[in-house]
C-alpha positions as CSV (number, residue, x, y, z in Angstrom):
1,F,42.7,52.1,139.2
2,A,42.9,49.6,136.3
3,V,40.3,51.6,134.4
4,T,42.1,54.8,135.0
5,S,45.4,53.3,133.9
6,N,43.8,52.0,130.7
7,M,42.3,55.4,129.9
8,T,45.6,57.1,130.5
9,M,47.4,54.6,128.3
10,G,44.8,55.0,125.6
11,S,45.0,58.8,125.6
12,S,48.9,58.5,125.5
13,M,48.7,56.2,122.5
14,A,46.3,58.4,120.8
15,A,48.6,61.4,121.4
16,C,51.5,59.4,120.0
17,D,49.5,58.4,117.0
18,S,48.5,62.0,116.4
19,F,52.1,63.2,116.8
20,D,53.4,60.5,114.4
21,H,50.7,61.5,111.9
22,R,51.7,65.1,112.0
23,R,55.3,64.2,111.8
24,G,54.6,62.0,108.7
25,E,52.7,64.9,107.1
26,A,55.6,67.3,107.7
27,L,58.0,64.8,106.3
28,S,55.9,64.3,103.2
29,R,55.7,68.0,102.6
30,L,59.4,68.4,103.0
31,L,60.1,65.5,100.5
32,S,57.6,67.1,98.1
33,E,59.4,70.4,98.3
34,I,62.7,68.7,97.8
35,E,61.3,66.9,94.7
36,D,59.9,70.2,93.3
37,E,63.3,71.9,93.7
38,Q,65.0,69.0,92.0
39,R,62.6,69.2,89.1
40,K,63.2,73.0,88.8
41,W,67.0,72.7,88.8
42,C,67.0,69.6,86.5
43,G,65.1,71.8,84.0
44,I,68.2,74.1,84.0
45,F,71.0,71.6,84.5
46,P,70.2,68.2,83.0
47,R,71.1,65.1,84.8
48,K,72.9,63.6,81.8
49,A,74.8,65.2,78.9
50,I,73.1,65.3,75.5
51,K,74.3,62.8,73.0
52,P,77.0,64.2,70.6
53,N,75.1,62.8,67.6
54,S,71.7,64.2,68.5
55,R,69.9,66.7,66.4
56,R,70.3,69.5,68.8
57,R,74.1,69.0,68.9
58,W,74.2,68.6,65.1
59,A,72.5,72.0,64.7
60,W,74.9,73.6,67.2
61,D,77.9,72.1,65.4
62,L,76.6,73.6,62.2
63,L,76.5,77.0,63.9
64,I,80.1,76.4,65.1
65,L,81.2,75.7,61.6
66,M,79.6,78.9,60.3
67,F,81.2,81.0,63.0
68,I,84.7,79.4,62.4
69,I,84.4,80.1,58.7
70,W,83.4,83.7,59.4
71,D,86.4,84.1,61.7
72,M,88.7,82.6,59.1
73,V,87.5,85.2,56.5
74,T,87.1,88.3,58.7
75,I,89.9,88.2,61.3
76,P,92.8,88.5,58.7
77,L,90.9,91.4,57.1
78,K,91.2,93.3,60.4
79,F,94.8,94.0,59.4
80,L,93.7,96.0,56.4
81,D,92.1,98.7,58.5
82,L,89.0,98.7,56.4
83,P,86.2,101.3,57.2
84,K,84.2,100.3,60.2
85,N,80.5,99.4,59.8
86,H,77.6,98.2,61.9
87,V,77.9,94.7,60.5
88,E,81.4,94.4,61.9
89,A,80.3,95.6,65.4
90,L,77.3,93.3,65.4
91,S,79.4,90.3,64.4
92,G,81.9,91.0,67.1
93,W,79.3,91.0,69.9
94,S,77.4,88.1,68.4
95,S,80.6,86.1,68.2
96,A,81.5,86.8,71.8
97,V,78.0,85.8,72.9
98,F,78.0,82.6,70.8
99,W,81.4,81.3,72.0
100,T,80.4,82.1,75.6
101,L,77.3,79.9,75.1
102,D,79.5,77.3,73.5
103,V,81.4,76.8,76.7
104,F,78.2,75.8,78.5
105,A,77.2,73.7,75.5
106,S,80.5,71.8,75.7
107,L,79.9,71.2,79.4
108,C,76.6,69.5,78.6
109,T,77.6,67.4,75.5
110,G,78.6,63.8,75.8
111,V,82.1,62.5,74.8
112,V,82.9,59.6,72.5
113,E,85.4,57.3,74.1
114,A,88.3,55.6,72.2
115,D,86.3,52.3,72.2
116,G,83.3,54.0,70.6
117,T,81.1,54.3,73.7
118,V,79.5,57.6,74.6
119,E,80.1,59.0,78.1
120,L,77.0,60.9,79.2
121,K,77.8,61.4,83.0
122,L,78.2,65.1,83.6
123,P,81.2,64.8,86.1
124,S,83.2,62.7,83.5
125,V,82.2,65.1,80.7
126,W,83.4,68.1,82.7
127,R,86.7,66.5,83.6
128,K,87.4,65.6,80.0
129,Y,86.5,69.1,78.8
130,M,88.7,70.7,81.5
131,R,91.6,68.6,80.3
132,S,91.1,69.6,76.6
133,W,89.5,72.8,75.3
134,M,88.2,74.5,78.5
135,L,91.2,76.7,79.2
136,P,91.7,77.8,75.5
137,D,88.0,78.5,75.2
138,L,87.9,80.6,78.4
139,V,91.0,82.6,77.2
140,L,89.5,83.2,73.8
141,V,86.1,84.2,75.1
142,S,87.6,86.6,77.6
143,W,89.7,88.1,74.9
144,A,86.6,88.5,72.6
145,W,84.7,90.3,75.4
146,G,87.7,92.6,76.2
147,E,88.1,93.5,72.6
148,N,84.4,94.4,72.2
149,I,84.4,96.5,75.4
150,A,87.8,98.2,74.9
151,G,87.5,98.8,71.2
152,D,89.8,97.6,68.4
153,G,92.7,99.8,69.5
154,S,93.0,101.3,66.0
155,A,93.9,104.7,67.5
156,M,97.1,103.2,68.9
157,G,98.3,102.6,65.3
158,T,100.0,99.8,63.3
159,L,99.9,96.3,64.7
160,T,98.2,96.7,68.0
161,I,97.9,94.1,70.7
162,F,94.3,93.7,69.7
163,Q,95.2,93.0,66.1
164,V,97.7,90.4,67.1
165,G,95.3,88.9,69.6
166,R,92.7,88.4,66.9
167,M,95.0,85.9,65.2
168,V,95.0,83.9,68.4
169,R,91.2,83.4,67.9
170,L,92.1,81.4,64.8
171,L,93.1,78.6,67.1
172,R,89.5,77.5,66.9
173,V,90.3,76.3,63.4
174,A,91.8,73.3,65.2
175,R,88.3,72.3,66.2
176,L,87.2,72.2,62.5
177,Q,88.1,68.5,62.1
178,A,86.1,67.5,65.2
179,V,83.1,69.5,64.1
180,L,83.2,68.0,60.6
181,D,83.4,64.5,62.1
182,S,80.4,65.3,64.3
183,L,78.4,66.5,61.3
184,T,79.2,63.6,59.0
185,G,78.7,61.0,61.7
186,E,78.1,57.5,60.1
187,H,77.7,58.7,56.6
188,S,79.3,57.2,53.5
189,E,83.0,57.2,52.9
190,I,82.4,59.1,49.7
191,L,81.0,62.0,51.6
192,K,83.8,62.0,54.0
193,L,86.3,61.9,51.1
194,V,84.6,64.9,49.4
195,L,84.6,66.8,52.7
196,T,88.3,66.0,53.2
197,F,89.1,67.3,49.7
198,M,87.1,70.5,50.3
199,K,88.8,71.0,53.7
200,C,92.2,70.8,52.0
201,I,91.2,73.3,49.3
202,C,89.7,75.7,51.9
203,G,92.8,75.3,54.0
204,V,95.0,76.4,51.2
205,I,92.7,79.4,50.4
206,F,92.6,80.3,54.1
207,W,96.3,80.4,54.7
208,T,96.9,82.3,51.4
209,H,94.2,84.8,52.5
210,T,95.9,85.2,56.0
211,V,99.4,85.6,54.5
212,A,98.2,88.2,52.0
213,C,96.5,90.2,54.7
214,L,99.6,90.1,56.9
215,W,101.9,90.9,53.9
216,L,99.7,93.9,53.0
217,S,99.7,95.1,56.6
218,I,103.5,95.0,56.7
219,G,103.7,96.8,53.4
220,R,101.7,99.7,54.7
221,Q,104.0,100.3,57.8
222,S,106.4,102.8,56.2
223,E,107.6,104.2,52.9
224,R,110.4,101.7,52.8
225,H,108.0,98.8,52.3
226,W,106.6,97.4,49.1
227,V,103.3,99.2,49.0
228,Y,105.1,102.6,48.7
229,R,108.1,101.4,46.8
230,C,106.1,99.7,44.1
231,G,103.6,102.5,43.7
232,F,100.5,100.9,45.1
233,V,99.9,103.4,47.8
234,N,97.2,105.3,45.8
235,Y,95.3,102.1,45.0
236,G,92.3,101.0,47.0
237,P,92.6,98.5,49.8
238,W,91.0,95.7,47.8
239,M,93.3,96.3,44.8
240,Q,96.3,96.2,47.2
241,Y,94.9,93.0,48.7
242,C,94.7,91.4,45.3
243,V,98.3,92.3,44.6
244,A,99.4,90.9,48.0
245,W,97.4,87.7,47.2
246,Y,99.2,87.4,43.9
């Protein structure tokens, strides 16, 4: 009886060891699959935000600066009803795509705190972005896509809702100072002084350019306005623009 009991206990222990071994292997496979999924998703969504002074962010800020300057020049020109071309259509779609990507880039970029420290934790970065530029960015991006899909509304005549809406996109000019600060970083004070001077000069040129385009658009509305009354109706659009600038 004792021998039989020992054999039964031995077989039971062996069965338990085999079950524990199979359970351990299944758990190891499950953990391995979870780690593989984590690696795959971490390749898409990083665990930490990128540093705002990194090379990748510097290159992206340079693109932001180029697109802002492009908008500052071309958006007021929309009021002149210039002939449409492929460059204008391509710039409209590329601008919508770029600013859409910029929303995701902003969600993945660290934030410099008031004390100079850099916050790289994604939840904190998302909260700060949602409290600052997220809503304006989403509105402007939605407007850009709607404008490209629906057309410019030129058939509706005069100052359409699309033309007025384009001016709202110039709110991105407010980001210019932050972009310049990011590009200059810890450079010399002389460089910052030169950039500040250039920014003031460009600001004066930009506002003069915008007012000239608006003034010319108003002057074309009817025969009572200055384009007709001063005899500039037969001039080309660029000559009329130069007069409005003057």
